[in-house]
N, C-alpha and C positions, 0 to 999 in steps of 0.2 A: 513734606506734607504733615500738618497736624491735625488730630481727631481730637475733639473734646466731648466727653461725655457729660451731661449735665441736664438738669431739669429746667433749665433757662431763668431760674430766679436769681437775677444780680442787679447791683446798682450801678454797674457799668454800664451805660446805655449812650454813651457818646461816641458818636462816630470815630471821631478823632483818636479815642482810645485804642481801636483796632487797626483802623488804616494806617497810622504811623509805623506801628510793630510790622504789620504785614508787608508793607512797602519797603521798609528798610532790610528786612531779611528774606524778602521775595518769597513769603509764606503761602503755600496752599492751604486753605484753611476749612475745615469741615467739622459740623456739630452732629451729634447724636442727641436728640433731645428724649428724655424718659420722662412722659407726663401721667399724672392721674388721669382716669378714664373721662372724668367731667372736666378737667383743666385744659388751660389754653396758655400754659405758662411761657411758652417761647416766643409768644407774638411780639411783645415789645423789642426783644433783644434782635430779632429778624430785621425789624423795622430800622433799628441802629445799624445793623451791619450793612443795609442797601446793597445786597446781591455782592458782597465781598467773599462770600463762603458757598460751599454746598452745604445742605442739610438732610436729614430724615429724622422723623417722629415715630416713636412706639409708646403705646400705653402700658402701664404697669400691669395689667391683667393680660397682655400678649407677650411678656418677656420672653417666652420660647423661641419667637421668631427674631430675637435679637442679632444671632449669628448671622442668619440671611440678610437681615437689612444691613448690618455692618458691612457684609461683602458687597452689597448692592452699592451702598456709599463710596467705599474704596474704589470701586469700578468706575463710578461717575466721577470722581476725584481724578482717576488716573488718565480717563478720556479727556478731560478738561486739561491737564498737564500736556498731554500728547498734542492737542490741538493748538495749545501755545506755542509748543515746538515747532509744529508745521508752519505756525504763522511766522516764527521768527524767521525760519529757514526758506522762505520764498525765494528760491534760487534765481527764477526768471526776471526777477526785478531788483536783487541786490547782490548776492555773492556772485553771480556770474559777471557783472561788471565792477566789483568791489576791488579797489586799489589798496593792499595791506599797508598799514600805516607800522613802520618798525620803530620800536622805542631804542633809546640808548642808556646806558646805566645810569644811576644818579647816586653819587657817593653819600652814604649816610654817616660817615666819619665815626664808624663805630667798631668795636673791637672785633675782628672776625673771629668764629667760631665753626668747628665741624659738627653740623646739626646731628648727624647720625651717631656720634659718640654719647648715647644717652646713659650709659651705665652708671656715670658719675651721679646722674639724678634720681637713681632708684633708691626706694625705700628699703627698710630691712624685709618688709614683706614680701616685696618685689623679688629681691635676692632670694629667698628662701623657695621661691617658685621652682619645681623642677625643669630642667633644660631636656630639650629633645635633641638627640644627637642630629648632625648634619647628615642628608643622604647625598653622597659625593656623586652620584649618577644619576641625579634628578634633573632633567631636563627634556625639554622636547622640542622641535623644530618643523617649520612648515613642510608640507609635501612639495617636490619639485614641480615645477612649473604651475603651481597653484594660481588660479585665475584670481582677479582683483574682486574682494567681496563686494556685492551690490551695485556693481557697475552697471549692471542692467535696468536697475531702477532709475538711471539718470542718463541712461543713453541718449535720450531726445534731448538732452542738454548739452552733450559732449562736444560735438563739433563746435557750437556757439563758444563754449568756454575756452577749447583750445585754440581757436582761430581769432580770439578778441584783439581788438587794436590797443587798447589801453595797457598800462604796464600792471603785472601783477603786484608789484610791491614798489614802495619809495626806496628802493635800495642806494640808489645813487646818493641821495640826501642822507640817509641813515651811514654810510660809510664816511662821508665827510664830517658828520657830526662825532662819530666814534674817533675818528684821528684827533679831534679838537677835544675830546673827553679824555684821552691818554695824555694828550700834551700837557693839559691843565694838571692831570694827576701828577705827572713826572716832576712837576714844579711846585707842588704842596709839600711844604717841609713839616707841617703839624700833624701829617698823618704817617709818617716814616716809622713809628713804633708799631702802627696797626700793620703797615705793610710787611714789615721785618716779622712779625707773629704769625702773619698769613703763611710766609714763606716756610718758617719752621713747622708750622702744623702740617703743611703739604708734604714736605719732605720726610716727616716722620712717617706719615701714612704711606708714602711710596716706598718707605723701607719695610714696613710691615706687610705689604702687599706685593714685594718683589717676586715671589715664586709666581704669582698668578700673572705679573706682568711679563715674565721671563716665557710662560706658557702663551700668552697671547702674543707677544712678539713674534714667537715659533711659527704660530698658525697664520700672522699677517705675511711673514715671508713665505712661507710655503704655498698658500693658496687664494690670499686675498689681495695681496699687492707684490706681486713677484717683480724680479729685475725685468725692466722693458726699455732701457736708454743704455746703449753700449757707450763707453766711452774712450777705450784705446783702439789705436787702428791696427789691421792686420791685413796680410796680403788677401786679394780677391781676386774674382774672375771680371768684376766690374766695379767702377768706381769712380769719384770726380777727380782723383789725382793719381800720379803714378808712385809705385812703391819701388825704391830705389833697390833693397836688397832682393826684391822679386824681379826686377828688371834684369838685373845680374844674372841671377841664376837662369832666366829664360834665355839671354844671350849665349852663356856657356853652355846650356844643354841644347842647342841648337831649336830652340824654342818647343822643345816638348814639354816645358815646364810653363803654365799660362797664367799663373796668378801674378801678374804684373801692376795691379792697381791697387789702390789704398781705400779700405773702406773700415769703418767702425763696425767691428765684430766681437770684440771682447771688453772686458771690464763690465762693470755693471753699476747702474743708478737706477733707483726708482722715481718714475715721475708720474704720481698719482695725487688725486685730490679727495678729500672727503668733508663732511659735515657732521657733527654732533648736535643732535637736536634733543632738548632735555624737557621734561614735562614737570613743571614744579606747581600744577594745582593742587588743592586740597586734598584730592583724593589720592595722591602719592603720598600724603604724611603717613608716617611710621616706617613699617618695613620697607615698604617699595621705594620710598625716598632715601633710606638709610643705603639700600643696595644700589640705588642710582648714584649716588656719591662714590660708593666703592667701585662701581663699574667705570665711573667717569676718570678716576684715579688711575686705575689699571689701563684704560685705553690711551691716555695721554702718556704714561709712563712707557707704555709697548711703543706708540709713534716716536716718541724722543730716542729711545734705543734704535729704532730702525732708521733713524735719521730723516724721517718724513714730517716735515714741518707745514706742508701745505693743506693745512685743515682749518676750519673754522667752529664757532660754538653759537649755539642760538638756544635762547629758553623761550619758552611758551607757557601761558596760562590764560589769563583773561586779555592779555596782551603779548607780543612777541617782543624780545629784548635779545639784541645782537651783543654779543660780548666780546667776540674775536673774529677777525676775517682773515684771509689769508696773507694779508699785508702786515699782520701784528705776529711778532715772536712770542712763545709763550712765556712769559716772563713773570717778575714779582708783581707788577702791577695787574697782568690777568689774573694771576692767582688771588690776589687780594680782592679784585672785582667780581670773581667767581663766588669767592665765599660770601661777601657781601649780598649778592644778589639771588642766591638760592635759598628760598625759604618756603616752605610748605603750607603756610598757614594764612597766605595774602590773596591768592588767586583762585576765586571761585569757578571760573570758566576754565574749560581746557580747549584752547583753539589748536587742535592738533592740524588741521590741514593748513593753518595760517603758517605754523611753524615750518611745516615741510616745503610750503610753497617759497619761504625765503629762503631755505636750503638750496633748493632748486635754483633760484636766481643767483645765489652765492657761486655755485657749481658752474652754472652756464657763464658767468663772467669770470672764470678761473681757467687760463690756458694750461692744458695739459694732455698728453697724448695716450695717457694710460687710464686706470680705472677711474670712476666718479662715483662715490657712494654716499648715502645718506644712513646714518645709525640714529634711529629715533627712540630713545629711552623713555616709556610710558607704559601705562596700563591698558591703554585701549579704549578708555572711557571718555571719549571726546565729545566736543558739541557741534561738530562740522560733519555730521553723519553723511548728508550727501555731497558736500563738497570732498571729502577724502578720497573716494574712488576715482573723481576726475583728476585730483592733483598725482596720486598714483600713476594714472594713464599717462599724464604730461610727463612725468619722470621716466617713465619706461620709453615712450617717444623719444626722448632726449637722451637716452641710453644711459640713464643715472639708475643705480641699484638702489633701491629704499628697503632697509630692514629695519623691523621694530624689534627692539630688546623690552621684554618684561622680565626683569629681575628681581625675585622677592617671593615672599610664601603667600603673598595673597593672590586670589583669582583675579585673571585678566579677562579683557575681552579682544585680544590680538586676532584670535582665528576668526572673528566676523569682522575684522577692521583692516587687515593687512594681507597682502599677497605672501608676503615673505617676514618670517618672525622667528624670534627664538624666545623661548620662556625657560628661565633657570630659577631653582631654588635659592641661589646664592651666586654673587660676582665670581666665584672660584669656579663656576662652572661654565663661565663666557667663553673661554676658549675652546674647550670640548665642543659646545653647541655649536658655535661659529666655524670649526672644522666640518662637523657634520653637515650644516647646512651648505658650506661652499663646495664639499665633495658630493653633494646630491645625494647623501645618505641618511634619509631621515630616522630619528632615533626617538622611539616611544618608551622612553625610561619611565620610572616609578614617578607618578604624580602623586604621592602621599603628601607632600609639603601643601598642597593645596587645601589639605583637609587639617594639618597641624603646623604648628609654627613653633621656632626655637624657644618663643617665650610667649606661650599662648595665654595673653592678658584677658581675652574675653572669654575663657573656660568658665570662671566664676559667674560672670554674668548669663551665660549659656545655660549653665546648671539651675541658676535661680529661674530663669524663665520657664525651663522644662519642669521643675517642680511645681510652679505656679499653675501651669497648664494642666499637669498631671494630678494636680490635687482634686479629691473627690467631690470637695465642695463647689469646683470650678468646673466640672464636667458638664453640667447640664447647660453651662452657657457656651462653653467652646466647643463640645465634642462635634457637634453637626458641622460648626465652622470648619473646622479643621478636615473633617472629612471631604466637605465641599471643595476646598482647596487642593488637597490630595488628588482627588478625581480630576481636577482640571490639569493638575502636572502630568499624572499620568496619561491623560488624552493627549497631552502636547508632544510627549517622548514618543508615544505610539505612532501619531500621524505625523510627525516632522523628523523623526530620528533614524529611518532606515536608510534611504539613499545618500551617496555624499553630495555635498553641494558642487563639486567640481569633478572633473576626471580629464586625465589625458591619455590620449591613445597613440602608440607608435604602430604604423602599419607598415610593412616593407613588402611590396609585391616582387615577387622571384619570378620571373617572366623567361620562357623558352623562347628565344629570338633567332631559332632556326628556322629554315625555310618553309617547313610545314606549318610554321604559327604564323603565316604571313596574316591570313583574315582574323585572327583573334588579336594580333599586335594592332593592327589597323583599328579595329575597333575600342581597343584599349585607349588610343590616341583619342578618338572620337567623343568615348564615354566617360574618361577619367574624371572630368568635371561633374558628370552627372552622378558617379560613383560616390563622390565627395559630398555632393548635395545630397544625395538618397540618405547615407549614412547618418548624418546630421539630422536630418529631417525625420526619419522614423524614431530615432532616439528621443529628439526634443517632442515629438507628438506622445511619448509616453511619459517624459519626464521633463516638464516644461520649464521647471526652475533650474535645470542641471546646466552648469557652465562646461561645455565640451570643447575640447581643442585637438585636433587631430594632426599629427604630424605623418609624413609620407616619404619612404625612400623606394628607389627602384633599383633593382640588380636584374639586368638582362644578361642572359647567357647562353653560348654556343657549346660546341662540341671542342674536345680537348685539342684538336688539331687546328681549329679555326683562329683567325686571327683578325680583330682582337676578339678573346673568347669571353670577357666581361666588359659590360659597360655599365658604370653605377651612378646614382645619384644620392647622396646622403640624405639624411632627414631632414624635412623642412615643411613648414606649414603654407608655404607660398605656392598658390595653385598654378600661378602662371610659369613659375620656373619649372614645375612638374610637367606641364603641357610642353613648353618648351624642349625638355629633355627628351620626353617620349616622340616627338616630330621627328628628333634626329635618328632614332631607330631604326634599323632596317633589317628585316628578318631574312636572313641568307645563311647558308651553310648548314653542316648538320652531318652529310654523308650517310654515315650508317644510321639506322633508326634509333637506337638507345642513345641518350645523352648523359652527360657529365652533371647529373642532379644533386648527388653528395656534394661535388664541389660548389655547385650553386648555393646549397644551404650554409656550406662552410664561410662562404663569401658573405652570405647575410649575416651571419652571426659574429662576423669580425668588422662588419661598420663601426666606424669610430664614435659615432654619436649617439648610440640607443640612450635614452634617458631613462631615469628612475621612474618610468611612467607607471599608472595603475594598471594599465592593460598593454600589453606587447604581442604584435601577432606578425608572422610570415603568412603571405598568401601566395602558394606556389602553383602556378598556372602552366601546364604543359600536356602535350599530348602524346609523350614518350616516357619510358622507365628510364632509369638509371642503369650504368653500367653495371656487369657483375651476375653471375648466376642466381644471386640471391635476390636480385631485383628484377629480371626479366627471363625469358625462355626462347631469346631470339638468337638463331644459330648464326646470323651474320654480326653479332656484337664483337667488336675488335678488342674489347677489354672484358674478355668472360672471366677473370679472374679479379675484376675490380680495379681501381685506380688508387687504391692505397688507403682511401679514407673508408670508413664502415658506419653501417646505420647506427651501431652501438655508440660510437664515438660521437656522432653529431647529435644524437638523442639524449646524451649524457649532458650535453651543453644546452640542449633546449629545455631540458627539465632540471636545470641546476636550481635548488632550493633558495628562494628569493630572487632567483633571477629568471623565472620561466618565462618562456617565450612560447605562445600558442602557435600551432602549425595549422593552416587551413589547406587543404588539398583540392585544387579544381581539376575535376576529371573532365577531359575533352574525349578521350577515346579509353572508356572504363575498362573494357575487356582487356586491352593491350597492357594496361596500366595496373592491373588487378594485382599481380604479384607484388609489386611494389606496394602498394595499398596495404596488402595484409603484414609485409615485412615492417611498415611503419606503426600499424595498429598493435603488432606484439610488443612494443616497447611501453605500452600504457597500463596493461592490466593491472600491475603492482602498484600503481600510483591512484590513491584514492580520489575521486571526483575530476579526474582529467581523462580524455579522449581525444582521439583524432578527428578533427573536423572535416568531413569529406563534402563538397559541394559538386553535385552531378549536374552539369550544365545542360543536359539533354537525356531522354530516355534511353535506355538500354536497348534500341530495337535496330534492327539491321537497316531499316530505311533511314535512321537519323545517323547511323554510322557511316552511310554510303554519302550523305550530304556533307561529310567531311572532304570528299576527292572533287576534283573538277574533271570535266569532258571539254578538252579543249577541240574545237572544230576548226579547222584551218580550210578557209574557202579562198585558193589564190588563182589569179588571173595568169592563164597560160596563152594568150593571144599571142600573134606573131612578134609584137612590138616587145616582148619578153625575151626573145631567143637569145639577145646579147647579153642579158642580166640573170639569166637562168642562175649561173653558178653563184651568184651574189645572194638570189633568194636561198638556193640550197644552204649555202653557208650560214644565212640566218635563222633559217628554220633548224640546222644542227645545234647552232648556239641555244635555240629555246630548248631543245631537248635536254642539251647538257644542263642548262640553269635549272630547270625541273629536277634533274636527277640530284645536282648539289644540294636542292632546296627540299630534298626527302619527298618529290613527287612519285613516288613508286605505287601509290595507290591511283592515279590519274589516269583517265582514259585519253586516246588520243584518236583522231579521224581527221584525214585530209581529202577534201573535194578541190579538184581543178576544173575550170571552165574557161571556153572561149566563147564561140557562138552557141555550143552545147556544153554538157557538163559531164563528168565521170567521178566515181569515189575511187581513189587510190587504195585506202585502207580503212578501216572504222573499228570503232572501240577497241583498241589495242591498248595493253597496258605499255608503260614505258618501254621495258624490256624486248616488247616484241615490235615496236615501231620500225616502219622503214626508214632506212638512212639515205636512199636515193630516191629522187622523184624523177618521173619520165616527163617528158616536154613533147607538147603537141603542135600548137600553133592555129591560128585562126581568127575569128573575131572576136568582138568583146559585148557579151550580153550578161549584165548583172543579175537579171531575174533567174537565168537558168542555174546560175550557181548557188543562189539561195533555195530554190526548189530541190536540187539534189541534197542540200544539206538538210532541209526539212525531213527528206525521206530517210535520213541516217538518222536524224533525232528521233522519230517515230519508232526505228527497231531498238532504240536504248531504252532498256528497261530498268535501268538503274537510277538512283536518286541523287545522282552526281550534278553540282551547278554548271551551267553550261557557260563557256567563254568561246565566243566566236570571233575569229581574227580573219577581216574580209579585206584582202589586199588586191589593188588594182593599179594599172600604169597609164590607163586611157579612159577615154569617155564612153559611157554607155550609149548602146544603140536604141535608146529611148524604150525600154523594156518594163518602166514603171516598177522597180523594185521595192519602193516603200511599202505600199499595201501588203505584199508578200512578207516583208521582214516584221510589220505590224503583227501580222498573223501568227507568226512563230514566236515572237515575244509574249503574245497573248496567252498562247497556249502552255508555254512553259515556266511564265512568271505565275505561279499558282500559290494557294494558300498552304499547300502541303510543305513548302520551305525550300523547292527547288528553283532556284534562280537562273536567269537568263541576262546575258549581257553581251553586246557585239561592239568591238574595237573595228575602227576602219584604219587602214594605211595607204596613204596616197603616196606612189612610188613614182621617181623621176621627174621630169622636167616638162613633160609633154601631157599631163593629165588634163588640162584644159579645163571645161565646165564639169568634168568629171570630180574634182576635188570639191565642188559646193555639193555635189549629191551624196559624196562620201560622208561630207561633213552633217548632212542631214540624216543618214543612215545611222552613223554615231549617235545622233541624238534621239533618234527613234528607238535604237538598241540601248539605252542607258549607258552608252560606254563614250569613248573619247576618239577623236580625231587624230592620228599621227602623221605627219610629213617626214617623208624620207628622199632626199635628193639623189643619193648614190647607195651602193652597196654597202659602205661603212656604216651609213646612218641608219640602213635597213637592219642591220645587226644589230644596232644598239636599241633600237625600236622594240624588236621583238625580244631581246634580253630584257627590256625594261617591262613589257607586258607579262613575261614570264615571272620576275621578281614581284610585280606588283599587283599581282591577281587576288584581287580583294572584294569577291563578290559577297555581298551582305544578305543573308537571309533571316527569316524570322528568328531561327536560333541565336545568331551572331548578335541580333538586335536586342535580345532579351539579356546580353551579358550583363550590363550594368545592372538591371533590375535584380537579377538572380544573385550577383555576387554582393551587392551592397544590402539586400535583405538578410542573408546569412551572416555577413560581418556584423550587422546590427543586432540581429538575436542573439549571436554569441557574446557581443559586449554586454547586453541587458541581462541575459541568464547568470552569466559567470561573473559580472562585475558590479550590476546594479541590484 
């Protein structure tokens, strides 16, 4: 942009005088006309310009308004520039369908030179300037699991771009042309002197940078490109061929030795592919370009020492040029071509997305079983703002790791352009920064190099500008202008600088899956998707621009003697995988009421793939305290002295500096787990700003507490046809009681009603320990309604708030007693808003039920339950056991599980991390 301050009086009134220069250099022109009060000196010039510029006028008697009008003119010019850029980047019609044309090198047959070796051109004044010492710890890397910047802005175009039918690049043609180029170059005799000179320059610099090359090779070997292809055969349990020494040993040891096959298990080779993409646009001229050269030499030197030659090199600016594919070896001809082509004063544009797209096509056409990586050396100031996020998404979908390298003392735009990046003060810092990035340990070292350079050639210019602005003679004209710009700057940082642009959250659900938790586990399965959706929704409602990624893990635990004690799912953001895992979990076991809570927390802490996320949580959901007298007062605890793990040991790991994990404790029986909650809270007072998050899933009232238990009402057919099957029924009944005992149903209530043509109550509202173990048999007719009426009387005498599970069993047809209206009445009475639920399961027993089965099916539907068929005593025991295990009556409290939990987790994230 060019702004001319003038009175408009000029003899250059020919349109061609301006248009040719404006067109040649793509200038955005602006005029600030300063005129006398009664003059209109700018008219003729404006007519000659014919709308080729923006302009503003001010009269000499109103000169104090010059700063404001200058700001308005600059703003108008900037808006015009942005509009032009937007018009050029009409993705829906151009870039989405555009095939990138790849150029091949053109040999200029000139003597190669290292552009970054500029010391030889310095004059005496430059040599005398003070040098600033390098800061060897100056680097920063992107946050682990960072989202792709600005991807949300092009989300509506993403599917169209990723699923396009035409090719992204003309790679096949370019590869053929590149082969032809190198064939011709190798047979050209008049440039051999230049090629020899290029080789000498390159090897001289490799020697100078040998320490950095060794450092980078070590990083490549350790964390970037490890051994992944075995070359030597060893004995194995499985394989495609026999291993003779192993076979002999197996025979002589009478087959106690079993490794008789041969498999490649030893030796090492690296089978990886990468592409180096280099920005040679004019914005890289100077220090960034110099550092790009050094970084390139270090990278290629390290790859050579590592024996990894499966890499390609691409240059981009206004056009994309391919220098080397995976076919070519890095020889003297490639070196010569590189030094010929890398020039930072030729390319005005920076097509960063085009360069990356070519690299992706190169890697997808390269056969490898290992890592595929793109290293793009750039300053991040590209011309493909909208395309770049989609290109990065394509790379991610193809399993290609794209890393941006900003090496040099100049400011870069990497953070706003790339999900993964490294920014270093110099090439010597690249190995350390790359190790930090690959080990997911973000380092935010000193960034003073962004304010100072080793040879700050602009220091004099800056000083001169400041002296002009601060000169009292100029204060009148510029002071108000500067104040206005400073105000805009402060407003920008205040309004946009607070919350992070993206956040990654690890949430591990630590679930008690003993028998007493059956209802909660059932609702966790049903509502996990709702929990995930609600957490995202509530955070996005307050932070609409935030890019949120949630990773979930599950640790289900039982007590020490249960097998298996733990069932785990490592961290994933795949919702379907989470649901499939939860569907497989079964609530069972537990025996004594206290559980191995500390063991479960230890299991959570040792999950292998906790990320370096912004926020990390363990959500403990249990109705029982941990073992040990410091966590419970239960006299029946079998481990009163604990299990070896202590609260101190667990919380020392939870609260480890820079690796903190927030614990959220969900209370299901607050009074029973109060001592454990207090023990947890004592770990926090000395830690500023951190507390135990306790989520109470219901009110601490007796009514709510009792809703955690069941009242099982058996309504059993004792008609004459059951006489030969009564022992089978009693066995099924005892199996039911034992299952509830193993699943910690000590607080449940039990009642038994038996019916034939009349009905009687055997016992009612007894705890598990007081239930009758033997049921008397009577014999008679079969009238369903009498059994329901007697059960109704039992329920009227029940003053608890327990959820009711009725098990109605018969082996014969009803005597036309119309039981459905009675069952509807019972259900309506106990299915009420207070949270007490009613469910009725029916059991069709034997092979002579006849029309009774259809009636039992209708009764199950009326009672919101399920019909079970049992043809014999074995199946009857299995049905009773299944009902005892899967009793999952849902009530208002349980249905609010997702709402309460997601609200508290969302609030914790927003308050502590946003």
